[in-house]
N, C-alpha and C positions, 0 to 999 in steps of 0.2 A: 648478447645474451642468447643462450641456446636452451632447448628443452628436450626432454626424453621421457619415455614411458617407464614408470616404475610400478611395481606390484605392492599394494598395501591393503590392509583392512581399513575400511572407512572408520574414522575415529568415533568413539562413543564416550563423551565426557560426563555422562550422567544425566538424569532427568530432573528438570527443575520442579520445585514444589509449586502447587497451585497458587498463583498470586492472589492477593486480596484485591477486591474491587475498590474503586475510589469511595472513600467515606464522605460523611457530611461535611467535614472541614475542607476537604479538597474541593468538593462541589460548590461550597459557599465561596471559596477563593476564586473559582472559575467564574461564577456569576458576578462577583465583584470586578474581576478583570474585564468581563464582557461589558458591564455597565461603564467602566472607564473608557474602553475603546469606543463605545457608543457616544459618550459625551465628547470625546476627542474629535469625532467626526461631526458633531453638532446635531445628532439625531435625537428626536423626541421619543422614538421607539425603534426597536428592532423586531422584525418578524422573521422567524427562522423556520424554514420548511424542511420536512423530512418525509421520505417514503422508504420502502424496503431496500432499494438500491442506493438511495441517497440519504442515508441516516447519520452520517458521521458527524456533521456539525451539530445536529440536534442531540445526538448521544453525548458528545463532548460537553454540551451545556447542561444536560439534565441527567445523564445516565440511563435514559429511556430511548429505545429505538422502535419505531413503528413497524408492525408486521401485518401484512395483508393490505394495510391502509396507508393513507397519508396522515400527517399530523402537523401541527403548527404551534410554535411557541412565540408569544408576544411579550416582549420585555420592555418595560418603561423604567424610569429612575426609581420608582417606588412600588412597582408591582410586576408580577410575572404570571402569565396565564398559559396553560398548556391545553390545546384543543385536540381531542381524539375522537375516533369513531366508535362504533358499537363494540367491536372485538378488542380494540386496544385500550378501551377505557379502564378496565381492571388492571391491565398490565402497567399503566402509568405509575402504579405504586412501587415499581422497581427503582424509581428515582429517589435517591436520598432527600432531594429537595422537596419533592412531592410529599414524601412520608413525614417530613418535618414541618409541612405547612408553608414552606417558603415559595412554593409554586402552586397556584391554584389550578384546578383541573375543571375543564368544561367539556360537555358532550356535544359534538357536532356531527350529526348523522350523515351529513354530506360527504364526510371522509370514509364512510362505510362502503362496502362492496355493493355492486348493482343488485337491485331487487331486495336488499335487506330493509328492515323497517326504517322509515324516516320519521320526521316529527321533531318537536323541540325547537330550540333556537336555531335560526339559520346562521350560516357563516357570516352573512352581511350584518346581522344583528350583533353577533359576537365581536366583529371588527369595529362596528360603530361604538360599542361600549368600552373597548379596550385600547383602541388606537386614538391618540390625541387628534381631535378634529383640525384639519388643515395643517397638521404638523409635518415635520420633515422625518421621513421614515426610511430606514435601511432594510432592504429585503435580502435575506440570505438563502440561497439555494445550494447549488453545488459547483457553479462555475461563474467566472466573470469574463468580460470581453475586452479585447484590445481595440485601440482606436481604428485600426484598419478593417475591423470586422463589422462595425455598426456605425450608423451616422452619429449616434450619441450613446456610447457604451455605458455611461452612467445610468441611463434610463432603460437599458435593455435588461429586463428581469428574466431570470431563469426559474420562474414559478409557473405552475399551471394557470391558464387564463381564468379559471373559476375562482382562483384566489387573487390573482393580480388585479382583475377588473374591479371587484368591490373594494379592494384595498386602495386603489387609486381614487375611487369615488369618495373615500373617507379622508385620506391624507392630502395635504397640499402638494407634496412632492415625495415620490417614492424612488429611491435609488438602489442600484445593485450594490450590496455591501458584503458579498461573499468573500471578497479579499480580506476582510477583517479576520476571518477564520483561517483561510488557506494560503494567502500570499506567502511565498518563500522568504520575503524580506521582513514583513511585519505581522504576518498572520498569527493569531492566538494558538493555532495548532502546529505551527512550523517547528517547534521544539518540544521536547518531552523532559520530564523529570525522572528521578531514579525509580519511583514506583511504576511509572509507565514503562521504563526500560525492563523491569522485571516481567511485566505483562507481555511486552513484545518478545522477550526471550522465550517465554512459555509458548507463545503462538508459533514462533519460528521452530522451536523444538518439535512441536506437534506436527507441523507441516513437513519438516525435514525428515522426521522419523517415518512418516507415512510414505514419503517419496522414496526413501531408502528401501523400505519393505517392497515397494512396487518394483524398483529397479532390479533388486536381487532376485525377484521372482520372474523376470522377463524370460520367456521361452519362445523359440521359433514356432509359428503356427498359433500362438496364443491370441485370442481376440482382445481388442482394446477394453471391452467390458471386464474380461477376466483379469487384465493387467491392473485396472483401477480397483477392482475388488480386492486384489492382494495388498493394496495400500492400507486398508483398514482405517479409513479416515475417522478421526475422533469426532466428538460432539461440538467442537467449537464452530461458530458460524463461519460460513465460507465468505471470503472477500470477493471472489469472482468464481465463475463456473470453472470446474476442473477442465483443463485442456488435454487433449491427446491426439496429436496430428501425425498420421502416417499413411502409407498406401495412397489411395485416391484423395485423401485429405491432407497430404503432407504440406501442400502449399497454403493451406487454410489454417494458420497457426492457432486461431481461436476456437477451432472445432473441438467438441467433446467426443466421447466414444460414440461410434456409429456402426460398429460391427466389423471394422477393419481388422485384419490379422497381421501380426508381426511376421515380416518376410525378410530374410537376409538380403542385404544390399539396398534397403530402403531407409531414407532419413526418418527421424522421429523427434518430436518435441513434445513436452508435457510439463504440467505443473500441479502443485497442490497449494491452494491459497486460503488462509484463514484471515480473520480480522487481524491486521498488523503484521502479516507475514505472507510472502509469496516465494516459494521455492520452485525454481524452474530449471530444467536442463534440456539440452538438445544434442543429438549425435546421430549415430547410425546403428541400425539393427545389424550388428556384425560382431564377430569375435576377433577380427583383425583386418588389416588392409586387403587381404586376399578376397574378402567377402564384398568389397565395395565395387561399384561400377568402375571400369578401367579409367575413365577420365577423373574420377574422384579418389583413386587409389592412394594419392599422396595427401589426403585430407588432413591427417594428423600433423604432417610436417609443414604444409604451406598454408593451412587455414586455422586449425585448432591451436597449434603452438604459438603463432603470432598473436592470436587472441589472448592466450594465457599471459604472454609477455605484456600485452596492453593492459590486462587486468592488474598486473603488478604496478604499472604506472598509475592506474586509477586508484588503487589502494594507497599508494604513496602520496597522492594529492589530497586525500581525505583528512585534512588538517584545518582547524579553525583559522580563518583569515584568507584562505585560498579562494580566489574568485571563481564563480561558475564559468565565466568566459574563458579563464585559463584552462580549466578542465575540458571544456568543449574543444578548444583548439588543440590541446594535447592529444585527445582521443582521435580527432580527425587526422592528426599527424601519424599516430602509430597504427591506425586502422584506416588505410586509404579507402575512400569511398568507392572507387571503381572495383575493388575486390570485396569489401565487407559491407558496403551499402547500409551503414547504420543511419537510419533516418530519424529516429526519436532521440530524446534527450538521453545522454549516457549517464543515467542516475537520476533518481527523483525521490521525493519525500513519500513516506508510506505511513498510514495510520489505520483506523478502522476501514477506511476506503483504500483500495489498493494503490491509487495514485492521488496524492493530495495536490502537489504542484512540484515545481523543480526550480532551484536556483541555477541550474546548469543549462545554459542555452547560449547561442552565438552572441558574443558581445556583452554577456552578462557581467555587471559589476557587483552583483550580489555575492557576499562571501559565504563560504561554508561556516556554519556556526556550531558551537558546542550545544549539544542537545538535539541536533537534527537526526531523525530516524531516516536513514538513507537506504534505498533499495539499489543494489548493484544491478542495474537493468540495462545492459549494453547488448543490443540485439543485432547481430550481423546476419546477412542473408546473401547467398550466392547461388546462381542457377545450377552450378555444378556441384559445389560442396555443401549445399544446404545451409545449416547453421551450427552453432555451438553456443554454450551458455554457462555462465557461472553466476547465476542469479540468486542472491540470498539477501538477508537483512543485516544491517549494521547500525550502530549509533556512533555519531561523532562526539567525543567527550574530551574536554580539556582536563587539566590536572585536578581542578576543584570538583568537577562532576565525577571524575573517577574516584576521588577520595570519598565523596558522598555515597557513591554506589558501594564501595568497599565497606563503609561504615554501616549502611542500612541493609544491604543485601550482599554479604560477603561471599556467599556461594555463587551468586550470579557473576560477581566480579572475578572470582576464581575460574569459573568456566570460560569466561571471555578471555582471560589470560592464557588458558590452555589452548584455546582455539588460535589465538595469536601465535603462540609457539609452534603449533602444527603448521600454520600457513607459512611461517618464516622458515622453519628448520626442515620440514619435510617437502613442502611444495616450492619453497624458495621465493616467496612473494615479498615485496617491500611493504611491510605492514607497520605503520607508525603506532605509537602508543595510543594515539587519539582515536584509532579505529577499533571499535569493539564489535567483534563478530558475534552474531546472535544465534547461529545455527552450526551444528557439527558438520554440515555439508560445505561450509565456507571454504573456498579454495580448491574444491574438487571439480575436475573436468575429466570425465571418462568418455573418450571419443567413441569407443566400441562398446555398445550397451549390453551385448551378450557376454562381455567380460568386464564387469564393472570394477573389479579390483585393479585393473590396468588403468592408471591415471597419469596425467601429464604433470611433470615437475620441471622447474627451471634449473 
């Protein structure tokens, strides 16, 4: 397989309509599924934690995400109580379940910011009244732990101590139950339905369109602040801090703008991330190979092109039933570690949180499943060539899910089909019908970022 540079206009397959938020019936079904998972584990209650950065599980269960503060949802077989602080208390009404009276709301001032008014029922009082005394309780934060990490990973809670301590005093046993939400094999959030696909596509479109505006505004001497300003990021919540790493920050990939300026011959990586979407690219501040440092002059041929070939392999493996271990091994084969140094999982699940979990790891027997929202997140690194990236969002969909999407959201299905055609016919990637591209940037690698219309194709 060989690749070449072609000149194209980046595709524009149209803007999605604003998707509808989950309604009461959807949220009731989620609460029912949650109680079923709780019963299957033998828990008398689930305690679900959320804060500004770790809101995804709580938001999935309620439609409410805490802002400024922490919050806690306590679910038993016949009750549900949402505790919020001073500023979040009115905002809890955004939850359809709260609005319908299916989740009670309590004020817990300890979740409020420092120096704000306190008083009212303490957290310990709320827990003593809502959690079954001496019961078995599952605690949901944002990560669970493997056996090699902790002496007893089941008891290792990822909750703040001011919550975990009184919870342990009330309950008989408190276990880490985060996997009930996030585990790639059995987590409640590991797959999505057609309504969620429509929301994911909208988020990917917003992020990809902003990134495209930014790329096509790149100019030599431009500051990183000016570059990000050109993106005109919309109002969707950010899933992570926007990154922009170049100049003295080039090796610090998570850096945001700091006043660095775009200089020819420097590497550059950047992203725009909304809830449910992270569009990321990497390349060189250059118009062509003559602008690169001499050791990196063959960047497109020996680094970016093999990466594109590997992404074709990756796309071809995104079919229900393929094991995560098979994908891991295939990517290690086509991207040798000594040159590409891919250390993280080559692909992971994405949701409101940028990284949910991944079925793709060494030796994984977990299959790719229909409904998985998959981030194509294969991050190479080389001391000479820097990096390259084709990071966008996809959904794995079998024939039944594709039929449901076409019936419920025909415009979404049509745009996904157009993107598949572009990736196959223009870029030359192996894209199975089961891989639904959610952004118009899918398939695009522009190695020389001052000439973004020059992209790689197989």
